[in-house]
C-alpha positions in Angstrom: 97.4 101.6 105.3 94.0 103.3 105.2 91.4 102.7 102.5 91.8 106.2 101.2 95.6 105.8 100.9 95.3 102.4 99.2 92.9 104.0 96.8 95.2 106.9 96.0 98.1 104.5 95.4 96.0 102.3 93.1 94.9 105.3 91.1 98.6 106.2 90.5 100.1 102.7 90.2 97.5 101.3 87.7 96.6 104.7 86.1 93.0 103.7 86.6 89.8 105.0 88.1 88.0 101.8 87.3 86.2 99.7 89.9 85.0 96.2 88.8 81.7 95.3 90.5 81.6 91.6 91.4 77.9 90.6 91.0 77.9 86.9 90.3 75.0 85.5 88.3 75.6 81.8 87.6 73.2 81.6 84.7 75.5 84.0 82.9 78.7 82.1 83.6 80.5 80.1 80.8 78.8 76.8 80.4 81.9 74.8 81.4 82.1 76.6 84.7 78.4 76.9 85.5 77.9 73.5 87.2 81.2 73.3 89.0 80.9 73.0 92.8 82.8 76.2 93.6 81.7 78.1 90.4 80.9 81.4 92.1 84.4 81.7 93.7 86.1 80.4 90.7 84.4 82.8 88.3 85.0 85.9 90.5 88.6 84.9 91.2 89.3 84.5 87.5 87.8 88.0 86.8 89.9 89.5 89.6 93.1 87.9 88.5 92.5 89.0 84.9 91.7 92.7 85.7 93.6 93.5 88.9 96.3 95.6 87.2 93.6 97.6 85.3 91.6 98.8 88.2 91.7 100.9 91.4 89.4 98.6 93.4 86.9 95.8 93.4 83.3 96.0 94.7 81.6 92.7 95.5 77.8 93.1 96.0 76.8 91.1 99.1 73.3 90.2 98.0 74.6 88.4 94.9 76.5 86.1 97.2 74.1 85.8 100.1 71.1 84.9 97.8 73.2 82.0 96.6 74.3 80.9 100.1 77.8 81.9 99.0 79.0 84.1 101.9 81.9 81.7 102.4 82.9 82.3 98.8 82.8 86.0 99.4 85.1 85.7 102.4 87.6 83.6 100.4 87.4 86.0 97.5 88.2 89.1 99.5 91.1 87.2 101.2 92.3 86.2 97.8 92.3 89.8 96.6 94.3 90.9 99.6 96.8 88.0 99.4 97.4 88.0 95.6 96.7 91.7 94.7 97.8 93.7 97.7 97.2 97.4 97.5 93.9 96.9 95.5 91.2 97.8 98.0 87.8 96.0 98.3 84.5 97.9 98.8 81.7 95.7 100.2 78.6 96.9 98.5 76.1 96.3 101.3 74.3 99.7 101.7 74.0 99.1 105.5 72.0 101.5 107.6 70.6 100.8 111.1 71.1 101.9 114.7 72.6 100.8 118.0 74.0 97.3 118.3 72.8 96.4 114.9 74.9 99.1 113.3 77.9 97.9 115.3 77.4 94.3 114.2 77.1 95.4 110.6 80.5 97.1 110.9 82.0 94.0 112.4 80.5 91.9 109.5 81.9 94.2 106.8 85.4 94.8 108.3 86.1 91.9 110.6 84.2 89.0 109.1 84.6 89.8 105.4 87.8 91.9 105.6 86.5 94.7 103.4 88.4 97.9 103.2 85.3 100.0 102.8 81.5 99.5 102.8 78.6 101.4 101.2 76.1 102.9 103.7 72.6 104.3 103.7 72.5 107.6 105.6 68.7 107.8 106.0 68.7 107.0 109.7 71.3 109.7 110.5 74.7 110.0 112.0 74.3 107.3 114.8 73.6 104.7 112.1 77.0 105.6 110.4 79.0 106.1 113.6 80.4 102.6 114.0 81.7 102.8 110.4 83.0 106.4 110.8 84.9 105.4 113.9 87.0 102.9 111.9 89.5 105.4 110.7 91.4 102.9 108.6 88.3 101.8 106.7 86.1 103.6 104.1 82.6 104.8 104.8 81.0 105.2 101.4 77.7 107.0 101.8 74.8 107.0 99.4 74.2 110.6 98.1 72.5 110.6 94.7 72.1 107.1 93.3 71.9 106.1 89.7 68.4 104.6 89.5 65.3 106.5 88.2 63.6 106.4 91.6 66.5 108.4 93.1 64.4 111.5 92.5 61.6 110.3 94.8 63.5 111.3 97.9 67.0 112.4 97.1 65.9 115.5 95.2 63.3 116.7 97.7 63.9 120.4 98.7 64.9 120.8 102.4 66.0 123.7 104.6 69.4 123.0 106.0 72.6 124.5 107.3 74.1 125.1 103.9 72.0 128.2 103.9 68.4 128.4 102.5 66.7 125.6 100.7 68.6 122.8 99.0 67.9 119.3 97.8 68.3 116.4 100.1 71.3 114.9 98.3 73.1 118.2 98.6 72.4 118.2 102.3 73.9 114.7 102.6 77.0 115.8 100.7 77.4 118.8 103.1 77.0 116.6 106.2 79.5 114.1 104.8 82.1 116.8 104.1 81.7 119.0 107.2 80.2 116.8 110.0 80.9 113.1 109.4 84.4 113.1 107.9 86.5 113.8 111.0 88.7 110.8 110.3 89.0 111.6 106.6 87.5 108.2 105.6 84.2 109.2 103.9 83.3 108.9 100.3 80.0 109.4 98.5 78.0 107.5 95.9 76.8 109.6 92.9 75.3 108.0 89.9 76.8 108.7 86.4 73.3 108.9 85.1 72.9 112.3 87.0 75.9 114.3 85.7 74.7 117.8 86.9 74.1 116.4 90.4 77.6 114.9 90.3 79.0 118.4 89.5 77.0 119.8 92.4 78.4 117.3 94.8 82.0 117.8 93.7 81.6 121.5 94.2 80.1 121.0 97.7 82.7 118.5 99.0 85.9 119.9 97.4 88.8 118.0 96.1 89.7 115.5 98.8 86.6 113.3 99.0 86.4 110.3 96.6 83.2 109.8 94.7 82.0 106.3 93.8 80.3 106.5 90.4 77.9 103.6 89.4 75.8 103.7 86.3 78.2 103.6 83.4 78.0 100.6 81.0 74.7 98.7 81.3 72.8 101.7 82.9 73.9 104.1 80.2 75.8 106.7 82.2 78.1 108.9 80.0 81.8 108.4 80.8 82.9 111.8 79.5 80.3 113.7 81.5 81.0 111.6 84.7 84.7 112.3 84.5 84.3 116.0 83.5 81.9 116.7 86.3 83.3 114.5 89.1 87.1 114.5 88.9 89.1 116.6 91.3 91.8 119.1 90.3 94.4 116.3 90.1 92.3 114.4 87.6 91.5 111.7 90.1 89.0 111.5 92.9 86.7 109.0 91.2 85.8 105.3 91.5 84.0 104.5 88.3 82.2 101.3 88.8 81.2 98.8 86.0 79.9 95.3 86.7 78.0 93.5 83.9 79.8 95.1 81.0 83.1 93.7 82.3 81.9 90.4 84.1 79.9 89.2 81.1 81.8 90.6 78.2 81.9 87.0 77.0 80.0 83.9 78.0 82.6 81.7 76.3 85.8 80.1 77.4 87.6 83.4 76.7 85.6 85.2 79.4 88.7 86.3 81.4 90.4 87.8 78.3 87.2 89.6 77.3 86.8 91.0 80.9 90.4 92.2 80.8 89.8 93.9 77.4 86.6 95.5 78.7 88.3 96.8 81.9 91.2 98.2 79.9 88.9 99.9 77.4 87.0 101.6 80.2 90.2 102.6 81.9 91.6 104.1 78.7 88.3 105.9 77.9 88.2 107.4 81.4 91.9 108.5 81.1 91.2 110.3 77.8 88.9 112.7 79.7 91.1 113.2 82.8 
């Protein structure tokens, strides 16, 4: 089953647009777990098992694993999700973007080594940097469009002349390319930060109903859930992957961390559903 179909089924089955970002920081783990030899895998697996029926996908952030020399734990974690929670897709948050053989190897890394169902991508180098990912029709290519950080404005809001007609901002140009040039296999999605609700509305208008939008920035970054859902949802009340990491992962630093994570994921799911 393709990434997009898995995502659609998870939206319906779990009544959820929530994505739990898996960003392990051992210093924030419960004390009893912190010094265990496989603490990173054990912590993330526990979060996954506690929240899998409350979410539409999981999103491990590769740098949080690689910096800790825990790539093996990441491989086992994704395999665990597929084996024990089939139908819940995994987005590898890697923001890859390069050309030629390097791009091809990045695609192999994400999809064949780690077994991810989708990967985040940086479009700055243009279509040929994305092509090895676009060619994998069963996988998701989730392209940065307007990110949630304050510095997003430095480049993403620059005014450019493009094929939309007249002058538009760079993020709008990226959205147009994704919808009209890059999505031949129907496997593209876009990243739009919840901290930019008007830009989110612009992108939904540009890409139409079919394309999913990955929405970081709620929770710790302060993005407004109501505005994100109102401006980003499609006509069916879906179309969104609302990502939260720290607010769910570290809802408690005590032995009840899995129960606290589940409650936080459920609360976010229910809040989103009120506005759908």
